[in-house]
N, C-alpha and C positions, 0 to 999 in steps of 0.2 A: 504494499501500499504505498504512496507518495502522498502526504502533506505539505504543500508548497512545492518546495524542491528539492525536500527530502525524502529519503525512501528509510522505513522503519520494516522491518521484517524478525517475524518470532524465528529461533532458530532451536533444532534440539540437540544441541551442541553438548558433548559431556563436559562441564563445568572444570577447570585446570584443576581445581581440589578435589575431582574425586579419578582424575587419571591416575593409573595406576605407578607410572613413574612422571617425573616433573625433572626436571632443571633449571637454575638458575643463578648469576652469576651477577658480581659488583667488583668494579673496579674502583678503587681506593682514592684518594686525595694525592698522595704520590705517588701513584701509578702512572708511567710514562705518559700512556695514552688518556688517562685523566688532565694530565700538566698538559699537553697538546689541546685538550676542550676547552681546559679553564683559561689559558692564555689568551685562546682565540677569540674568546668570547670576551675576557677582558677588554683588548685592543677592540670590539665592534664596540662596546659599552661606552668607552671613553670616547673614541670619533664620532659615536650616536651625539654624547653629549655637547662635544665640542661643535658639531652642526648646529645642534639646538641651539645653542649660546648666542650663535655670530649668523644663524643664516632663520633660525626658526624652522627648520626641516629636516629632520635627518638625512642627507644626502646617500647617494649609491657608493655602496661598499659591499664588500664580500671577503673575509680576512679566514676563511674555512680551511686553508692548507697551511699547517703548523707541523713541523716536523721536529721531533726531540730525537736527536743522537746521542747514543748513552757514551760516557765519558770512558774514565778507569779509574778505578781506586784504588787503595789497599790498606781497609780495614784491618783491626788486629784489635783484642779484648786491652780495653782500656784505651784506646784511641785510635791513630790510623790517619790516614791521609790521601787527600784526591791527586792523581796525577795525571789526567788528562780532564780537560773542563769537559761538562756537558755542551753539545752544540744546538744551539734552537735557532731555527729558521722560521720564520712567520711571511709566508706567500697571499699573495688573493688580487684582487681590484680595489681601486679606493681612489674616491674624487678629490683630487690635489689642488685645484685650483676653480675657483668661483669668478668670475668675470662681471663686472659692474662697467655703468656705462663712463668711471671715471679710471678703468684701471683693472687689476687683476689681481685679488686676495689671492695669497700662496698659505695653503693650507700645513700645520708645521706637522707633517704626519712622521716624520722618523721620530721627532723627539715625542709623539703622544703612544707611537707604538713599543717605544723601550720604556717609556714611564711605566704605562699600562702592567706588562711582563714583569718588569723587576718588582714594581709593586704586589702584584699576588704573589710571586714567588716568597718573596721578603714577609708576606704577609701568613702562609701556608705551607710552607716547609722550615721549620726550625733551624733546621741546622745546615741548613744550604747556606754558602757564603755569594751572593750576587755576584758580587764583583772579582773571586777568586774560585767559582767553581762553576760558571758559566759565563757562554760567550752567547749574546742573543744576537741574530743579523736579521733584516729585512728585505724584501725582493716582490715589491708590490707595483702592478701596472696601473698604469696616472691614468687620470682623467679628469674630464672638466664640465662643468655647465655654467650654462646663462642663469645668472639672479632671477632676472622674471621668471623664466624658467618654475625655478624653486619655490617660487608664492604661487603659480597656478599650481603645481603641485599640490600644495596643500589644501587647497579646496575642491580636490577631486578624491574617490574612493582608487587608492592604489591597484594600481595592475599587476597581476600576478608574474613575474619576472622568469619564472618555469614550471613546465608541468610536471609535476609530482605528486606523491601521494604523502599525504598524515596520518597515522594510524593512534588509535587510544583506547583503553582499554579500564574498566575497573567492576568488580576490587580488586585488589592485591591479593592472592592465595596467601594464604597461611606462611609457605616457602618464603616466598617473596620478600617478606613484610621482615621475614626474618633476618634472610639476607640484609635486606637493604638495614636494617636497626644495628646488625652485627658491626659492620662499617664503620654505620656512625656514632656509636659506644665505642669503638676502638679509636677512632678520629676524634673523639670529646674532648672538650680541654680537662672535664675534668678526672677523666681515664690519664691522659698524659699526664697532668700534675702528679697522679697517683703511680704511673708509671712510666716515666720519661724513655726510658729505654725501647718502647713499640715508636716504630718510625711510621711516617704517613703514610706508606706505599704499603697499603693493607687490599686485600684480592680475598674476595670471600666467594667461592663457589659452592653450591647448594644441590643434592642431589634427595628427592625424596621416592621412594618403595613403600608403596599404603604408607603404616603409618611408623614409619622407620625414616628418618632424615640423618645424613650424613654431611656435614659441614667441613670442607678445607680451608682454612685458612692460612695464606701466605702474609707475615708482616715485617717489615724489613726489622732488625734490630738495631739500635744505633752503639756504635763499639764502646762510644766515651765512657757509656752507662756499666757496663757488665767488664770484671774484672777476670773472670775464668769461666770454666767451663759450665758450672754451678752455677753461679749467679744466672748465664742465661739461660738455662736449663727451669731455674726460679721467675724466672719472667714470663717464659711460654705458657708457664702454668699459672701464673696470673692472669694472661690472658685467656686460658680456657676456662678458669674460671668468672671471668668477667662473663663470659659469654655463657655460662653455665647459668646464671642468673637472670641471663635477657630472656634464655628459653625457657625458664620457669614463667617469664609474665607472657610471652607469646605464643609458644608450643605446649603448653603442659599437658597435653595429651597424647604428642609425639614420643618415641623413643628416638634421643641426638644424640650421636658421636658428635665429637669436636674435636678434630685434630690442627697441628697448629707446625708449621713449617716442617713437612713431612720429609722434604729434600735431608734434611739435616742427617749427618751421620759422625754424630759425637764420638766413638771410639775412633773414626780416622780424623778426628779435626776439621768435620764441615759443617760448617754454621751458617746461617743466614744473617749475616753481619754485614753492616755499611756504616760507612762513616756520617751520611746525611742524612738516611732515614728514608732514602728513595733509590730504588734498583736501578734508575738511571744512571746511576754515578758508575756503572760498572759494565756496560754495553749493553743494556736494555733499551732500546729504542722505543717511539710512540709518534702515534697520528692524531690526527683529528678525525675525528668518526670511527674511530675503532673500540671505543669504549663503550661506557651506558648510554642507553635513550632517552627518551625526554623526561619518564618517572624514575633514573638513577639507577634502572638493570639492564639486564642481556637476559632476555628472554626467551628462548630458542622454541618452547613450547606456545609462544604468541602470535599475531601475527606484528610482524616491526615494519617500521620504514628502517630502509639502510641510510637514510642522509645522514649526514654532519649537522646537526642542528647550531652548534656552537660557530660563533664568527660570520654565519649569515646576517645579512642585514635584517633588523627586525618588522620592517615597514611591509616590504611586497615579498622577500625571499618565501616562498611557503614550503622551503624544505625545513625549513626555521618554524614558522608563524601557524602553518597548516597542525604541525604535529603537538606545539601546545597547545591549538586550538581544540584539536581530539581527544586531547587528555583532559582537559578540562570539561565537555561537553560530557563523556563518561564518566567522569567523578560525579559533575552534578545529575545528569539521568540516574545513576546507580542512588545518589543521597535522595533525590526530589520526587523520583516515578515510583508509588508504589506494587511491589510486584516483581519487582525485577530482581533476578538472581546472579546475572552476569548480563555486561553491553560491553560491545566493540564499534567502535565508530574509525567511518575512513571519510577522509576527504580529499578527492582529485581535484586538483586546479588544470585548468590550460592559460596557457602564458596568452599573456595580451589582456584576459577577461576580469574583472574586477573582485578582490580577493573574495568579496562579499558574497558571490554564486558561484559557488564552487560546480564543475562540471560533474562530479556525483559526492553526494553528501548520502553514506548507506549508514544506516544504524543496526546493528543484528544485536538482538536481544533473547538472551536465556531467559524464560521467563518464569518465575515460581509454578505458576498454573497456567493460564493461557494469556496471550497477550490480548490485550481489549483495544478497541479505538481508542476507548480515551488515553491508553498508556503512549499508541504511536503519535498520536496526537501532542503530548504533555512532551513525548523526547523530538519529538521536530520541532518546537518551539525552542526548546532549550539549545539545541542545534544551532537555529537560526538566530538568538538571541545572541550566544555565542559569538557567530561570527559578523554578527555588528557592532559587536564590542572592540573590534580591532585596536582602536587608537586607544584603549587603557590597555590592553595584552601586549602593547608594542611598550606603553611608556612603563609597566611592570617589569619588563624582560629590560627593558633599561636600565632602570632603577635596582637593578637584582632581586628581584623579588618572584622570580618563575624559576623553577628549576628546570636544567638544561641536558645535564647529564648527574 
């Protein structure tokens, strides 16, 4: 059935929580892929703020091609050193000039990019010395725009600058919540203050088989805080115990195994030790778009967009805003429409068309009992409302209020 331009249908899929096997992954703050996403988005936000402050409109840019090239380090119990810095290159396309009647404004793209990247690293990777441990470079395509056309853009609904699909779903399964919250717990200020040896590079892989869950956690350990093998093993045990407490709150009815740093071979002196708290110091590379989707997870059992949301402009790049909109719409439908057990939202753009009018807006609902016309109409209304709120969604993205990875 179609309500407006939104198609809503009931499906008889098995909810993910009821599948026999489920897989979920999250790459945490210090993972090289997360770093690439975060720097791409930090740069986009700073560019957007500059454009808004100076021209009243976010000008065209896409800086969604960030590569983190791993360095070399020599950690040891009680210390260590970085031997070769991490190399980060930021690339894409940026509006670098604005033409006025009386001349041309040159946008200070280089300083904006470098400042955004360094500030994010300083704020999020505690033991990474931005001046000594990292080399940051940028290569961006240059573009210009006429100021008159900027003001014209501000009066129109943005046109999609790509043909792409955004996907969202709700609710999160128990395993998805557990994987997400495990990383958030281990990278929380409270946990880091209690266990400073836990580095920011935290990767969590969860598998559920029926009522049995296995969590495999890779947590880089900061070498300066552990003097020997026994202290290292003690830190691993603190990590495991902290996650046990989380399990009791999120998944008390499941049998959960927790494994930390399973590649360790203590008898052979093999430990996950790092100087800086990220594996990027030792040859582990990262790239924008290889990490978490916009709900913060990698979920192979669910429909997903392969778009790299981070770094794309938040106005007309549907690879970004449609994924955000689809997630918001799905979450609202689940919360607000009675009788919804699980919901999926797909938004497909057509390049050159208004972002408020997708080529396809498809909502698939697993109902608790049956899908009624009232449920269809309410779900369609929510999707249309979310699409019409593009200005506020763009603003929230620029202000960092929207999760993207």
